C-alpha positions as CSV (number, residue, x, y, z in Angstrom):
1,M,0.0,0.0,0.0
2,A,1.2,3.5,-0.9
3,R,-0.7,6.3,0.9
4,K,-0.9,9.4,-1.3
5,K,-2.6,12.6,-0.3
6,I,-5.2,14.1,-2.6
7,R,-6.6,17.6,-2.6
8,E,-9.8,18.4,-0.7
9,Y,-11.4,19.3,-4.0
10,D,-10.8,15.7,-5.2
11,S,-11.9,14.2,-1.9
12,K,-15.2,15.9,-2.1
13,R,-15.6,15.2,-5.8
14,L,-15.2,11.4,-5.1
15,L,-17.6,11.6,-2.2
16,K,-20.3,13.3,-4.2
17,Q,-19.8,11.1,-7.3
18,H,-19.8,7.7,-5.6
19,L,-21.8,8.0,-2.3
20,K,-25.1,7.9,-4.2
21,R,-23.9,4.9,-6.3
22,I,-22.8,3.0,-3.3
23,S,-25.5,3.8,-0.7
24,G,-28.2,5.9,-2.4
25,I,-27.2,9.0,-0.3
26,H,-27.0,12.2,-2.3
27,I,-24.8,15.0,-1.0
28,D,-25.2,18.3,-2.9
29,T,-21.7,19.6,-2.4
30,K,-20.3,22.2,-4.7
31,S,-16.6,23.0,-5.1
32,A,-14.4,25.0,-7.5
33,Q,-10.7,25.1,-7.8
34,I,-8.6,28.3,-8.4
35,T,-5.0,28.4,-9.5
36,E,-2.8,30.8,-11.3
37,A,-4.1,29.4,-14.6
38,T,-7.8,29.9,-13.7
39,D,-9.9,32.3,-15.8
40,L,-12.5,33.5,-13.3
41,K,-15.0,34.5,-16.0
42,E,-14.8,31.0,-17.5
43,L,-15.0,29.4,-14.1
44,V,-18.2,31.4,-13.2
45,S,-19.6,30.4,-16.5
46,N,-19.1,26.7,-15.8
47,E,-20.0,27.1,-12.1
48,P,-22.8,29.7,-12.0
49,W,-23.5,29.1,-8.2
50,L,-20.3,31.1,-7.6
51,S,-22.1,34.4,-8.3
52,S,-25.4,33.5,-6.6
53,G,-24.5,33.4,-2.9
54,K,-22.0,33.7,-0.1
55,L,-18.8,31.7,-0.4
56,V,-15.9,30.1,1.6
57,V,-12.4,30.1,0.2
58,K,-9.2,28.4,1.6
59,P,-5.9,27.0,0.3
60,D,-6.1,23.4,-1.0
61,M,-2.5,22.5,-0.3
62,L,-2.4,19.3,1.8
63,F,-1.9,21.2,5.1
64,G,-4.3,21.6,8.0
65,K,-5.0,24.3,10.6
66,R,-6.0,26.7,7.9
67,G,-8.5,28.4,10.1
68,K,-6.1,28.9,12.9
69,S,-3.6,30.3,10.4
70,G,-5.9,33.0,9.1
71,L,-6.1,31.4,5.7
72,V,-9.9,30.8,5.4
73,G,-12.2,33.5,4.0
74,L,-15.8,33.1,5.2
75,N,-19.1,34.5,4.1
76,L,-17.6,36.3,1.1
77,D,-19.0,37.3,-2.3
78,L,-17.3,36.5,-5.5
79,F,-15.5,39.8,-5.7
80,Q,-14.2,39.4,-2.2
81,V,-13.1,35.8,-3.0
82,A,-11.1,37.1,-6.0
83,A,-9.4,39.7,-3.8
84,F,-8.7,37.1,-1.1
85,V,-7.0,34.8,-3.7
86,K,-5.1,37.6,-5.4
87,D,-3.6,38.7,-2.1
88,R,-2.4,35.1,-1.3
89,L,-1.8,33.3,-4.6
90,G,1.9,32.5,-5.0
91,K,2.8,34.0,-1.6
92,E,5.0,32.0,0.7
93,V,3.5,30.9,4.0
94,E,4.9,28.8,6.9
95,I,2.8,25.9,8.3
96,G,4.2,23.4,10.8
97,G,7.8,24.4,10.1
98,C,7.4,24.0,6.3
99,K,7.5,27.0,3.9
100,G,6.0,27.1,0.5
101,P,3.9,29.2,-1.9
102,V,0.1,28.8,-1.9
103,T,-0.8,27.8,-5.5
104,T,-4.3,26.2,-5.2
105,F,-7.5,27.3,-3.6
106,I,-10.9,25.6,-3.1
107,V,-14.1,27.7,-3.2
108,E,-17.4,26.5,-1.9
109,P,-20.8,27.8,-0.8
110,F,-20.9,29.3,2.7
111,V,-23.0,27.0,4.9
112,P,-24.3,28.5,8.1
113,H,-24.4,25.8,10.8
114,A,-24.6,25.1,14.5
115,E,-23.4,21.5,14.8
116,E,-19.9,20.4,14.0
117,Y,-19.1,16.7,14.0
118,Y,-15.9,14.8,13.4
119,L,-15.4,11.6,11.4
120,S,-12.2,9.8,10.3
121,I,-11.4,6.4,8.9
122,V,-7.8,5.1,8.9
123,S,-6.6,2.0,7.1
124,E,-4.3,-0.1,9.3
125,R,-2.6,-3.5,8.9
126,L,-5.4,-5.7,10.0
127,G,-8.4,-3.4,9.3
128,C,-9.7,0.1,9.8
129,T,-10.2,2.4,12.7
130,I,-13.3,4.6,12.6
131,S,-13.4,7.7,14.9
132,F,-16.4,10.0,15.6
133,S,-17.1,12.9,17.8
134,E,-19.9,15.4,18.5
135,C,-17.3,18.0,19.1
136,G,-15.7,18.6,15.7
137,G,-14.1,21.7,14.3
138,I,-10.9,23.5,14.9
139,E,-10.8,22.6,18.6
140,I,-10.9,18.8,17.9
141,E,-7.5,18.2,19.3
142,E,-8.4,20.0,22.6
143,N,-11.5,17.7,22.8
144,W,-9.8,14.4,21.8
145,D,-11.0,12.7,24.9
146,K,-14.6,13.0,23.5
147,V,-13.7,11.1,20.3
148,K,-15.1,7.5,20.2
149,T,-13.5,4.8,18.1
150,V,-14.2,1.3,16.8
151,F,-11.9,-1.1,14.9
152,I,-13.3,-3.0,11.9
153,P,-11.2,-6.1,11.0
154,T,-10.5,-6.6,7.3
155,D,-13.4,-8.2,5.3
156,T,-15.8,-7.3,8.2
157,C,-19.0,-5.3,7.6
158,L,-19.8,-2.2,9.5
159,T,-23.1,-3.2,11.0
160,S,-25.4,-1.2,13.1
161,E,-24.2,-3.2,16.2
162,V,-20.6,-2.3,15.4
163,C,-21.4,1.3,14.7
164,A,-23.6,1.7,17.9
165,P,-20.8,2.9,20.3
166,L,-20.0,5.8,17.9
167,V,-23.4,7.3,17.9
168,A,-24.9,6.1,21.2
169,T,-24.9,9.6,22.9
170,L,-26.5,11.4,19.9
171,P,-30.1,12.6,20.2
172,L,-32.5,10.0,18.8
173,E,-33.8,12.3,16.0
174,I,-30.4,12.4,14.3
175,R,-28.8,9.2,15.5
176,G,-30.1,7.0,12.6
177,K,-29.2,9.6,9.9
178,I,-25.6,10.0,11.2
179,E,-25.2,6.2,11.6
180,E,-26.4,5.7,8.0
181,F,-23.9,8.3,6.8
182,I,-20.9,6.8,8.7
183,R,-21.7,3.3,7.3
184,A,-22.0,4.7,3.8
185,V,-18.8,6.7,4.0
186,Y,-17.0,3.5,5.2
187,A,-18.4,1.6,2.2
188,L,-17.1,4.3,-0.1
189,F,-13.7,4.3,1.7
190,S,-13.4,0.6,0.9
191,D,-14.8,0.7,-2.6
192,L,-12.4,3.5,-3.7
193,D,-9.3,2.2,-1.9
194,F,-9.0,5.2,0.4
195,T,-6.3,4.8,3.1
196,F,-7.3,7.8,5.1
197,L,-10.4,10.0,5.1
198,E,-11.3,12.7,7.6
199,M,-14.2,15.2,7.8
200,N,-13.6,17.9,10.3
201,P,-16.1,19.1,10.5
202,F,-19.2,17.8,8.9
203,T,-22.6,19.3,9.8
204,L,-26.3,18.8,9.2
205,V,-28.1,20.7,6.4
206,E,-31.8,20.2,6.5
207,G,-31.2,17.2,8.6
208,N,-28.7,15.6,6.2
209,P,-24.9,15.2,6.8
210,Y,-22.8,17.7,4.8
211,P,-19.0,17.8,4.8
212,L,-17.5,21.2,5.4
213,D,-13.8,20.3,5.5
214,M,-12.4,17.0,4.2
215,R,-9.0,15.3,3.8
216,G,-8.3,12.1,1.9
217,E,-5.5,9.7,1.0
218,L,-5.7,7.0,-1.7
219,D,-3.7,3.8,-2.2
220,D,-2.1,4.7,-5.4
221,T,-1.1,1.1,-6.1
222,A,-4.8,0.5,-6.7
223,A,-4.9,2.9,-9.5
224,F,-5.0,0.1,-12.1
225,K,-8.5,-0.9,-11.0
226,N,-9.8,2.5,-10.0
227,F,-8.8,4.7,-12.8
228,K,-12.4,5.0,-14.1
229,K,-13.8,5.6,-10.6
230,W,-11.1,8.1,-9.6
231,G,-11.2,10.0,-12.9
232,K,-8.6,12.7,-13.3
233,I,-6.9,12.5,-9.9
234,E,-3.9,14.5,-8.8
235,F,-1.3,13.4,-6.2
236,P,0.3,16.7,-5.3
237,L,3.7,16.9,-3.6
238,P,3.7,17.6,0.1
239,F,3.4,21.2,1.0
240,G,6.8,23.0,0.8
241,R,8.2,20.4,-1.6
242,V,9.2,21.5,-5.1
243,M,10.7,19.2,-7.7
244,S,14.1,19.9,-9.0
245,A,14.7,19.6,-12.8
246,S,16.2,16.2,-12.3
247,E,13.4,14.9,-10.1
248,N,10.9,16.3,-12.6
249,F,12.6,14.5,-15.5
250,I,12.4,11.2,-13.6
251,H,8.8,11.8,-12.7
252,G,8.0,12.3,-16.4
253,L,9.8,8.9,-17.2
254,D,7.8,7.3,-14.4
255,E,4.5,8.5,-15.8
256,K,5.3,7.0,-19.3
257,T,6.3,3.5,-18.2
258,T,4.6,0.5,-16.7
259,A,7.7,0.2,-14.5
260,S,8.4,2.3,-11.4
261,L,11.1,5.0,-11.4
262,K,11.4,7.1,-8.3
263,F,14.1,9.7,-7.5
264,T,14.3,12.3,-4.7
265,V,17.3,14.5,-3.9
266,L,17.8,14.7,-0.2
267,N,21.1,16.5,0.0
268,P,22.7,17.8,-3.2
269,S,26.1,17.9,-1.4
270,G,25.8,14.4,0.0
271,R,28.6,11.9,-0.7
272,I,26.6,8.7,-0.6
273,W,24.2,8.1,-3.5
274,T,22.0,5.2,-4.3
275,M,20.6,3.6,-7.5
276,V,18.5,0.7,-6.0
277,A,16.3,-1.9,-7.6
278,G,13.1,-2.6,-5.7
279,G,10.9,-0.5,-3.4
280,G,11.6,-2.5,-0.3
281,A,15.3,-2.7,-0.9
282,S,15.5,1.1,-1.6
283,V,14.1,1.8,1.8
284,I,16.5,-0.6,3.5
285,Y,19.5,1.0,1.9
286,A,18.4,4.5,2.8
287,D,17.5,3.5,6.4
288,T,20.8,1.7,6.9
289,V,22.8,4.7,5.9
290,G,20.8,6.7,8.4
291,D,21.0,4.1,11.1
292,L,24.8,4.0,10.7
293,G,24.9,7.7,11.5
294,Y,25.4,9.1,8.0
295,A,22.0,10.4,7.1
296,S,23.5,13.8,6.5
297,E,25.7,12.4,3.8
298,L,22.8,10.6,2.0
299,G,22.4,12.4,-1.3
300,N,19.1,10.8,-2.5
301,Y,16.4,8.3,-2.4
302,A,16.1,6.2,-5.6
303,E,14.2,3.2,-6.7
304,Y,13.6,1.4,-10.0
305,S,11.5,-1.7,-10.2
306,G,8.9,-3.4,-12.3
307,A,11.3,-4.5,-15.0
308,P,12.1,-1.2,-16.8
309,N,13.7,-1.7,-20.2
310,E,17.3,-0.9,-21.0
311,E,16.6,2.6,-22.5
312,E,14.5,3.6,-19.4
313,V,17.3,2.5,-17.1
314,L,19.8,4.4,-19.2
315,H,17.9,7.7,-18.9
316,Y,17.3,7.0,-15.2
317,A,21.0,6.2,-14.5
318,R,22.2,9.3,-16.3
319,V,20.2,11.6,-14.0
320,V,21.4,9.8,-10.8
321,I,25.0,9.9,-11.9
322,D,24.8,13.6,-12.9
323,C,23.5,14.5,-9.4
324,A,26.0,12.2,-7.7
325,T,29.0,13.8,-9.5
326,A,27.9,17.5,-9.4
327,N,30.3,20.0,-7.9
328,P,33.3,17.8,-7.1
329,D,35.2,19.0,-4.0
330,G,38.1,16.5,-4.0
331,R,36.6,14.2,-1.4
332,K,35.6,10.6,-2.1
333,R,32.0,9.8,-2.9
334,A,30.2,6.4,-3.1
335,L,27.5,5.2,-5.5
336,V,25.6,2.1,-4.3
337,V,24.0,0.2,-7.2
338,G,22.1,-2.2,-5.1
339,G,19.0,-4.2,-4.8
340,G,17.5,-7.3,-3.3
341,I,17.0,-10.6,-5.1
342,A,14.8,-9.9,-8.1
343,N,11.8,-12.2,-8.8
344,F,11.4,-11.5,-12.5
345,T,13.5,-8.5,-13.5
346,D,16.4,-9.5,-15.7
347,V,19.4,-8.2,-13.9
348,A,21.8,-8.3,-16.9
349,T,19.3,-6.3,-19.0
350,T,18.8,-3.5,-16.4
351,F,22.6,-3.5,-15.8
352,N,23.1,-2.9,-19.5
353,G,21.4,0.5,-19.2
354,I,23.4,1.4,-16.0
355,I,26.7,0.3,-17.7
356,R,26.0,2.5,-20.7
357,A,25.4,5.5,-18.5
358,L,28.6,4.8,-16.5
359,K,30.6,4.7,-19.7
360,E,29.2,8.0,-20.8
361,K,29.9,9.6,-17.5
362,E,33.4,8.3,-17.0
363,S,35.1,11.7,-16.8
364,K,32.5,13.0,-14.3
365,L,32.8,9.9,-12.2
366,K,36.6,10.3,-12.0
367,A,36.4,14.0,-11.3
368,A,34.1,13.3,-8.4
369,R,36.2,10.4,-7.1
370,I,33.3,8.1,-7.2
371,H,33.6,4.5,-5.8
372,I,30.9,2.2,-6.9
373,Y,29.4,-0.7,-4.9
374,V,27.2,-3.3,-6.6
375,R,25.1,-5.9,-4.9
376,R,22.3,-7.8,-6.7
377,G,20.7,-11.1,-7.2
378,G,17.9,-12.5,-9.3
379,P,17.4,-13.8,-12.9
380,N,20.6,-13.7,-14.9
381,Y,22.4,-11.9,-12.1
382,Q,25.8,-13.7,-12.7
383,A,26.0,-12.3,-16.3
384,G,25.1,-8.8,-15.0
385,L,27.7,-8.9,-12.2
386,A,30.3,-10.2,-14.6
387,K,29.7,-7.2,-16.9
388,M,30.0,-4.8,-14.0
389,R,33.4,-6.3,-13.0
390,C,34.7,-5.9,-16.6
391,L,33.4,-2.3,-16.6
392,G,35.6,-1.3,-13.7
393,D,38.7,-2.4,-15.5
394,E,37.6,-0.8,-18.8
395,I,36.9,2.7,-17.5
396,G,39.3,2.7,-14.5
397,I,36.6,3.4,-11.9
398,P,36.8,1.4,-8.5
399,I,33.8,-1.0,-8.7
400,E,33.3,-3.6,-6.1
401,V,30.8,-6.3,-7.2
402,Y,28.8,-8.7,-5.0
403,G,26.0,-11.2,-5.4
404,P,23.3,-12.3,-3.0
405,E,26.0,-13.8,-0.7
406,A,26.6,-10.2,0.5
407,T,24.1,-8.3,2.7
408,M,22.5,-5.1,1.7
409,T,23.4,-3.5,5.0
410,G,27.0,-4.7,4.6
411,I,27.3,-2.8,1.2
412,C,26.1,0.4,2.9
413,Q,28.8,-0.1,5.6
414,Q,31.5,-0.4,2.9
415,A,30.3,2.8,1.2
416,I,30.4,4.6,4.4
417,E,33.9,3.4,5.2
418,C,35.0,4.5,1.7
419,I,34.0,8.1,2.2
420,S,35.3,8.1,5.8
421,V,38.9,7.3,4.8
422,A,40.9,10.4,4.3
423,A,42.7,10.2,1.0
């Protein structure tokens, strides 16, 4: 499972589109999105409700506490919304220690209300935890002792009996309606492969539940079976995170292949760089470097998996090597070309792409004093490792090559020892 946050706009869109299909409950939510590229006249033409009543506007940037941070405009007309957005669009704010520009806003009808309820569903290893409170809103954390929870094991239905502890203290006239809503949202959560869903708060409009604020995360590994249900979904970067040109290039490669190509620069001046096959292995390599006390020297997180072809690996390896060899300062650096033991990826084929890139970047590798450590197993790994050994002699770069007899953590230790030796 890979938890990926989505915008509030998309969370509410999915709720509105699918709740009626799943449970027959219709929620008449209205939302519009405003970015730098938005033409307000065109937006109002497509969403005429924007000019017919009072509105709420707030950033839709994957961070919370917007109300406490003074970033929510309430009970505004369209002209005031436009001014609110203009004053804040592109401006840098600091939330929870992270700084970044506000680039996306969500606009909705202003809904006067008295009640504020809290609902969240969180996917866990053996099931889901559902939490509910009659004291929702911006003070939910101060009232966390009033939150009730139930745990639903995997493949178990959320029956009235299981849901009862959540709604037991509600007045009888609304208890049934809110119970029905919680059960319907849980069914939607499961059907669309949400991993996290929170409404804080939701309220009652004419006796029916209505979400005022909503957060969602999806399991993006389930995209293959949900692409029609999800529609055009966006998985934005965390707030404050901006892709570099290199990261953006790899992201573009990843979107065009059936394989997985991931690359994140952690420290451009780091002296330990990785090019690791397999999602699990990539985490082990990065965690090991950190556990051994060298997290500050880790240049990147990298992962390629799903049997990318030789050309894809070539383009990927070029980017990793360019970053690993940038701005040489005379000190040794290490590049770990690692991985676990592949199930179906042809090791020799993927190594062909890496070898081509290493040959191309020979002068850069030497200038940066790169030492390469290879550890891999899987189909055709002996041929791949043999090619790597020959490459070291051919281009005059120190390359130490190991098969599955060596440990992943041991290779990381060797890379650390390499950069720690003064020479």
